[in-house]
C-alpha angles and dihedrals in degrees: 000000000000090000089054091053092046091051091049090047092049092049090050091050091051093050091049090050093052092047091049090049093048090058088059093060112109092019125106088267090064115113146105096306094049090050093048091049090048091049091053090049090050090050089052086056091050091247101135099160091057091042090053089051091052092047091053089049090050089055089054087062094047118006092186095057099120095189090062091049091050093050091045092051092048094048093047092049093047089053097052102262101122095161093053091044089053091050091048093049091049090051090045092051090053090047092049091049090052091051095040090240096154096173095054090045091053094047095048090046090056092047091046092051091051090051093048092050092047091051 
């Protein structure tokens, strides 16, 4: 019974967090980090379509933010859109190269290869 309450409480906390973050959109605090945080909160709520939309918006703020590309690629892949995930990873790899983010570049290259082999 305690686990059930804890699960319910955790879900309520995640929902509250997403709602609070949504209120910050369009304010001076809006930006890539807000949208990434919101996307993560939405993923915690199992709302992948909304998370994907927020990740795309994050990339409008900073197209070279490799962490957003990596999360977008992973989310797309986990939700059955391999073609879009491959495209996201390719864009993310290019962004990581521009920023000199070698670790993100390596990780996305591995994920991209797995998707390409599976397809």
